[in-house]
N, C-alpha and C positions, 0 to 999 in steps of 0.2 A: 842311973837307969831311966829315970823319968825323962830327961832330955833326949835320950836315944829313941824312946818311944814317940816323942813329939816329932823328932826329926824324921822318923820313918813315916809317920802319918802325913807330915808335910810333903815328903817325897811322893807318896801315893797320890795325894791330892794334886800335886803339880803334874803328874803323869796324866791323870784323868782330865785335867783342865787344858791340856795342850790342844788347840783346835785343829781340825782336819786341814784347814787352809795352810797352817804352818808346816804340817807334815807333808802335804802335797807339794809345797814349795821346794822341798828337798828331794823329791823324786824326779827321775830323769825325763818323765813324760814321753817315753817311747810308746806307751799304750800297748805293750807287747803281750800282756795277759799272762806272762810266765809265772807271776806271783799267785795265780789261781783266781784272780779277780778280773772283772771286765775292763779294767783300765787303772791308771794311776790314782785317780780320785777315789774310786771304790776301795782300793787298797788303803789309801790314807785314812778313809773313814773307819775302816776295820781296825787299823792300828790305833786310832784315837779312841775307839770304843774298847780297846784291849781285847779284840777278837782275833788279832793276827800278830805274828812276830815281826820284828823289824828286819829279818834276814831273808826275805823272800824275793828280792829284786836283783836278778843277775845283771841287768844293764847298769844299775847303780854300783854293784860290786861291793868290795870291802870298804872303799872310801864312803860310799853311800850309807852303809850300815853304821859306820862310825859317826857320821853326821846325825843320823836319826837317834843313835844312842845318846849323843850329847844333848840333843834337843829334849829328849824324853827322860833323861836320867836313868836309862836302862843300860845293862851291860852289852857291849858289842859282842855279837855272836858270829860264828862262821856262816857263810852263805849256805842256805838250805839246799843240799844237792838235788832234792826232788824238784826244785824249780829250775834247774839247769846250772851251768857253770859260767863264771865270769870270763868274758872274752873281749877282744878289741871290737870297737864298733865297725859295722859293715854297712854298705849301701846296696840297695837292690838295683839290678840292671836287667833290662828286658832285651832279649835277642830279637832284633827287628826281622830277621829271616824266619823266625819260628812263630812269632806272635800272630794269632788269628783274630784278634780284636773281640774277644768274648766278653770283656769288661769285668770278669770275675776278680781280677786283681784290684781294679778301681773300687769295686764294692767292698773289698777286704781292707783297703788301706785306711787306717784310723785318722789320718791327718790330711787326706786328699792330696797326697804327693805324687799321684799317678794321673796322667791326663791321656785322653784318647776318646774315641767314639766307637760305637758298635761296628764291627767288621773293619775297623781301621786300626793301624798300628798304635800301640800305647807306648808311653815313655815315662820314665821316672824323673821327677824334679829333684835332682841330687841335693840341692841346698835345703830341701824340706823333708827328705827321707830320714826317718828316725832309726832305721835298721831293725824294725820290729819283726821282720820276716813273715808277717801274717799274709803277705801276698803270694808267698811261694807255694804253699800247699794247695790253694784253690786252682792254680794254673793247670789246665788239662793237657798242655803240651810241654810242660817243664821248660819253659823258655825264660825263667827268671833265675838269675844267679845272685848270690850275695858276695860282693867284692870287698875285701879289706881296705880300710883307709890307711893313709900314712900315719905313723904313730904320733907325728907332731900335731895332728888335727884332733882337738879335744872337744867333747860335748859340754858346752858351758851352761851356766844357769840361764843366760840369755837365750840360748838355743832351746832349752827346756821350756822357758816361758813362751817362746814363739810356737813351739809344738803344742803347748796347752791351748793357746788361742786358736790354732788351726783345728784342733780336736773339738773344741767347744763350738766353733763355727760349723764344723761338719755335723755335729749332733743337732744343732739348731736347724741346719738345712734339711736334714733327714726328717726332723719333726714337722717342718713346714710341708715337705713333700707328702708325708703321711696324712697330715690334716687335709691337704688338697685332694688326695685320693679318696679319703673318707667322705669329704664334702661332695665330690663328683659322684661317688656311689650312692650317697643319700639323695642327691638331685636326680640321678637316673632312676632310683627306686620311686621317687616322688612322681616323676614324669610317667613311669610305667603305671603307677597307681591312678594317675589322672586319666591316662589312656583307657585303663580298664573301666574306670567309673564312667567315662564318656561313652565307651562301648556299651555298657550296661544301660545307660540312659537312652542311647539310640535304639537299643533292642526293645526297651519298654515303649518308646514312642512308636516304633514300627508295629509292635503288638497291639497298641491302642488303636492305631490307624486301621489295622487289619480287622479288628473287632467292629470298629465304626462302619467300615465298608460292608461287613457281613450283616450288621443290623439294617443298614440302608437298603441292601438288596432284599432282605427279608420283608421290609415294609413295602417295597416296590412290588414284590411278588404278591403280597396280600391285596394291594390296591388293584392289580390287574385281574385278580380272580373276582 
């Protein structure tokens, strides 16, 4: 009995000590948010903290659940149906005849796999698309379709690693853009404050000059009398 309790304790310890990096390395990096988290990394962190089950990733499917179960020493569970169902990977395709260039799909893509400009046709970089489907809902003209891939094309660990790098690069870019906007707003507010201060100083100078003129006129009037 004693050895079994020790083994159980070791098992619990091993689960708690598996880092989020190791868990994240087994996730498909589609960043689809179907697991209920903002991306694969937050989901991995929740699993590492024992706040989430390992069966919430439809893109990873049954095979992904088995990989996580082996890593964590947990039982493999059926995919949670509340997160969706396992299906073959698909690629987003934008209909050039319908696209109005609103950029909403570009803003939604978690790996910057859509290129285009405002009021210009957008297109999907097929080799970089993770099939997350996040671009579909924001499109106001329903010009995005999800096309199935040939069954021979598989999403590999190398594909997942590349998607993780693109997602990280996108997050870094968005953070830089946010910092620039905040700096610009702060600078604008600073300039507005400087203009207000200069305006107040100018008003004080004008008031002082006006009073000096009034005093001079009063003295002149006294002298003339």
